[in-house]
N, C-alpha and C positions, 0 to 999 in steps of 0.2 A: 697360739696368738701371743700370750704373754712371754713366752720363750724367745721368739723371734723378735717382737715388737718392743718389749720392755727390758728383759733381762740381758739379751746379748748386746743390744743398743748401749745399755748402761755401762756394761763392760768396755764396749769400742770408744765411747765418749770418754769414759774415765780414764782409759789409757791416753787418748789424745789430749785432754785437757789436764792430766797430771792430778786428778782429784783422788786417785785410788790412796789407800792407806799407806804411808811410807815408815816403816821401822827405823828404830835409831841406829840400826846399823847399815841403813840404805841412804842415799843421797838423790833427791828428785833431779839435781842438776845432772845426774848421769843418765836420765831417762831421755835419751835421745829421739824416742818417738814422740813425746808429748810436746808436740808444735803449737799446741793451743794454749799451753801454760803462758806464752806472749799474749798479752791481752790485745795489742794492737793486731795482731795476727787473727784472734779470735773474733774481735769486733769487725774486722774486714771480711771474715768469712762468714759472719752472720749477716753482713749486709749483702752478700751474693746470694744467700739463701733466700732472703727476702726478695731481691730482685728477680729471683726466678718464678715468681708467681705468676707474672704477667704472660709467661711462655706455657704455663700448664692448661690444658683444657679443662672446661667446666666438668667433664666426667670424672675427673681425678678427685672429686669431692674436696675436702679440707686441705690446702695447701699448707706445707709446713710454714710456721711463722719463723722470724729471725731466732735462731737458737741462742744468741748471746744475750738476749734479751728476756726470751720467754721459756728457756729450756726448764727452768724449775717453777713455772708458773702455769701448771696445768696442761703441760704438752701431751697432747693426746697419743694414743697408741697409733692412729693411723699417720699422725704426723711423723713420728719416729719411724714408720714403716718407709714413707716416701723419702724422708730426708736421708736416713741412712742407706738404704737400697736403692735409692734412685738418683738423688742429687749429689750425695757425699762422693762416689767414686770419681765423678767429673771434677769436683770442686776441691778434691784433696791432692790430686796428681801434682799439681805445680808448687805445693808446699811440703809435702810429705817426702822422706827419703824413699827411693825406689824399692829398697828391701821390705821396709814395713807397708809400702803402698801395694806391692804385689801380693804380699800374704793377706791383706785387707779384701783385695779384689776376689781371692779364692773362696771367702766367706760369702760375699755378695752374689757370686755366680750360683753357689750350691743353694742359698737360701731362695733365690728367685726361681731356680728351677722346681724347687718343693713347693712353691707357692701356686703352681699351676692347677688349675681344676681337673686337667687332663695329664696324668703322668706316665709317659711311654718308659719301658723298662731302660731303654739306652739313656735317657735322662736321669733316671734314679741312680744308675750306676756311675754317671759322671758326677752327679751332686754328691754321692757318697765319697767317691775319690777325692774331690776336692775339699770336702769338710773334715775329713779324716787327717788330710796332709795340712789344713789349717790349724786342726787341734795339735797335731805333734809339733809343727814348726812353732805354734805359740810359745811352748816351753823353752824352745832353743832362743828366740828372739827375745822374748820378754822376761822370763823366769831365770834364764842362763844358769841352771842348777844352783840356784841361791834360795837357803830356806827362809830368808826374810821376804821372799817374792812368792812363797807358796800360794799365798791367799789371792794371787791373782789367777790361779787355774780354779775359777769356780765351776760349780755342778752344771750350771747353764753351758758353760763350754764343752764339757764332756758330753752332754746331752746331744749336742749336734751330730755326734758320730753315730746316733741311733734313730734320727729323724728319717731317713732313706728306708731303713729296715723296717721302721714300723708303718711308713707309708705303704711299703709292699705288702705287709700283713693285714693292715686295717684300711687301706685306701688312702686318698689324698687328704690332706689335713681339713681342707674345707669343709668335709663332711662331719668333723666331730670337734672342730676349734670353737673356741668362746665367741667368735664374731657374730653368730646368729642370736645367742642368749643376751649379749651386752646390747645388742640393738633392741631386743624385746624388753629388756629391762629399761632401757632410755625411752622407748615409746610409752610404757607403762607410767613410769615416773612422771612424763610430761602431762599424762591425762590426771594426774593427783590434783584434786579439788578442795578436799576436806583435811586441813593440816591438824586438826584437833585429834583425829583418829587416822593417823595416815597409813599405818598398816592395815587396817580394816578396809579403807578405801582401796587402797593398791589390790588388795585380795579380791574385792568386788569387782574392780575392773578387770582383772585377770580372769575371773570366772565368766564374766560377759564375753570377753574376747574369745574364750575356750567354746561357750556355747555357741557364738556366731559362726566360729570356724567349722564346728561340728555341721550345723546346719548347711553351710555351704558345700560342705565335702558330700553330704547325704543328698543334697537338692543342688546341682550345679546350676540349675536356672536362676537361681537367688542371686547369682553374682552378675552383675551388669557387665555387657560387652564394652570394653574401654573404646571410647570414640576417637577416631584420629583427630589431631588438630585441624580445624578449619582452613581450608585451602590447600593442604598438602597434598602430595601425590605419592600414591602407592607404587613401587617399582617391582613388587615382587620378591620373595626370599628373605623378607625381613628389612628391605632398604626403603627408605621413604625419604621425600623431599618435603622439609618444611615449607612454611608459607613465604619467608623472605625472598623475594624475587624482584626483577625488573618488571614495571607495568607493561612495557612494550619490548620488543626486540631491539637491540642497540646494535649499532656498526662495531665490528670487532677491530679496533685501530691497531693493536701490537701485530708486527708483520710476522713474527715467529708463530703467534695463535693463528693467524690467517692461514700461515701455509699448513699447520697441523689439521686444521678443518678441512682444507682442500684435499691434503692427502687422505684424510679419512673418508670423505664423500667419494672421491675417486676408487678407494679401495672397495666400496660398495655399488660401484657401476654406475653413480651419479654424474652425468655429464655436467661440465663445468665450462661456462663461457670464459673466453680471454678477457682478464680485466675485472672480473667479478670479484667482489668482496664481501665476504660472509658476515651475517648478523646473527644474533642470538640473544634469547632471553636468559639471563644470568640468574642461577640459583645460588645463594649464599651457603647453604648448609645441606649436608647429608645424614640421615640418621643410619646407623650401621645396625646389622642384626646382633643380638646379643653374644658375647663371648669374645675371646682373644686369643690369636695364634702365634706363638713365638717363633721367631726363625725369620731367614731371608736378609736381604742386605739393600733393599730398595726402599728409599724414603723420599717423599715428596711433598711440597707445600701446594695444597689446592688453593686455586686463584678464584675459580667459580665452576658451578656446574651448568650445563646445558643439555638441551634434548633436540633430536632431529628425526623427522619421520623418514626412514630408509626403507624403501620396499614395503609400503604400507604398514610398517611396525615402528612404534616410537622407541628410540634408544636413548638411554640416558649416560652422559659422559661428564668426565672431569678434566677441566684444563689445568695441568700441574706444571710446576717447577721442580725438577728432580734435583736432589741434592747428590753430591759425588758417593762413590762407593766408601764405605768405611775404611779409615785409615788402617792398612793392615799391620803395621808395626804397634799402633796402640792397641789394637784388638789384640794381638798376640801377647803383648806385655800384661795386659789386664786380664787374660784367660776369657776375653769376650764380655768383661763388665762394662767396659766403654767402647761404644761404637761412635767415633768421631768423624763427621762428614762435613764437607765444604758446601755452603749454600752458593748456589749459581745465579739466583734473581732472575733478572729479566733475560740473561743470556741462555736460559733453557726454559724451553716450552714443550709439552707433548699432552697429547689427548689420549684419555683411557676410558675403558668402560667402568662404570661406578662398582660393578660387580667384581672387580679386581681389587678394590679396597678391603683391607683385612682388619684394620684397626687404627685408631687415632692415638698417636704418641705426641710427646713434647720433643721440642728440639731447643736446647738450652744453650747459651753462648759458653764456650769452653775456655777458661784461663790459660794462658800462656805460661810454660815454665820459664825459668830466667834464661835458659840457653836459648829457647825459641824466641822469647822477646830481644834478645841480642840480634839474633839474625833477622828479625823481621821489624825492623826500626820503623818501616813505612806502614806497617800493618797490611800489606798486600798478601802475605804468605798465610798469615792465621787469623785475619780480622774478622773473616766470615766463617770460622769454624764453629760447629755445633755438635753437642753430643746428645744422644737419644736416652730420653726417660720414658719407659714404659711404666704403666700403672701396675704395680704388684698386687697379684691377686684380683685382677679385674672381674674374672668370673666368681669370686667370692663376694664382692660388694653387689654385683648383680643379683645373686640370691636373695639378698635383702632389700632389693628394689633400688638400689643407687645406681643412676645412670645420668646420662646428659640431660640437662635440665631443659625444659621447652623455651626456645629461644627463636625470636623473629617471626611469630606468628601474627604479628600485626602488619598491616599493609604498608610496606615501604620498599624502596629502591635499595639495590645492593650497595653498601658503601665498600669499595674495595681499597680502603687504606690498611695501615699496618695493624693486623690484628694479633700481633704477635707471631709465635709459630705453633699453631694449632694445626698439626700437619698430619698426613695420612701415611700409613706404612703399607706398602702393597708387597705382600709375601709371594714370591714367584716359585720358591722352593722350599719345602718343609725342611725342619731340621735346625740346629744351632748355627749361629754365625760363627 
């Protein structure tokens, strides 16, 4: 936890901001990688990070705050994790030199792979190679065989070359990192009521918690069954539709959506009369099973969910607008750290079974490089380009009970306005992109 979220991130941001110790024989003006030494660039970058909050789903927990304002004001480990390994790869490309940027992407991909709850051996090998190359190239790019920059090579950088081996020996880091303990400490601290004798009070709360857990383990019937939200629909397999939905079926007005529904019904042998226009009761949200799967290249924005009775069986579908495939050039240059897709909006509609949805991701607007901005004066080429941000260590968060908040349980119609980019990722092929 501390190695990945605090130690490594401190080194990365120290390099970018030029805040590392500079010996008298060195000169920060020669630090060509320290792009955030420029206060204007740093402020602009911080505003980008803050503006990305509206695109992050609620299941991402605490979104990173503006680092230009809050980086030294209690920035949390989870904020560092989501900022450096989620948002920074997309927000760094247009300002950082390609040599340094691609070197940073090796670190990002390696750490992302190691944050998985399940670690295939192929992913371990890939992560190990990337992190070793990152550590070796670090000395060439930043230290440059200079004794006055030897302090750049911290112990935390060396430790990244051993994470994959330790994961192979002891298992995924989610099993023994500090996240669970830190979460427990936070819970116990919030229960503190007696500030005169705080340690005794905390000890008593911890003892009662242990006794309650022991009783629940011995007598499982003491644990009440979690009641589902009122009005929600269980779809099986861990999928559930929360309550927010149209009160009555409404006419589907979009022609592409009409065509998708008609095609679906015809595939299931439902006779369709000429000129018939479908109607549907639209659901706003879908709760997914716990867990996250990495891989695949298919991303889409859900417009709404709907149900149809086909052959006496109720099926639940999602009306989606698909993004384009990830830009292969950017994917290759960043070693897969950045998947940049074009948003098609109303020009794309497709209907899929909800059980094909694998995870919720964020699609964040991707800034243009100077070369791209010069080619795209009108904004038609890159104006609708977004990059994918997956929640790092989602399975780790789920172990401590962090998930999507209960939303939309009130009796309300669906508002199909701009909800940001709380999108779904439909994985059709396992493996890395």
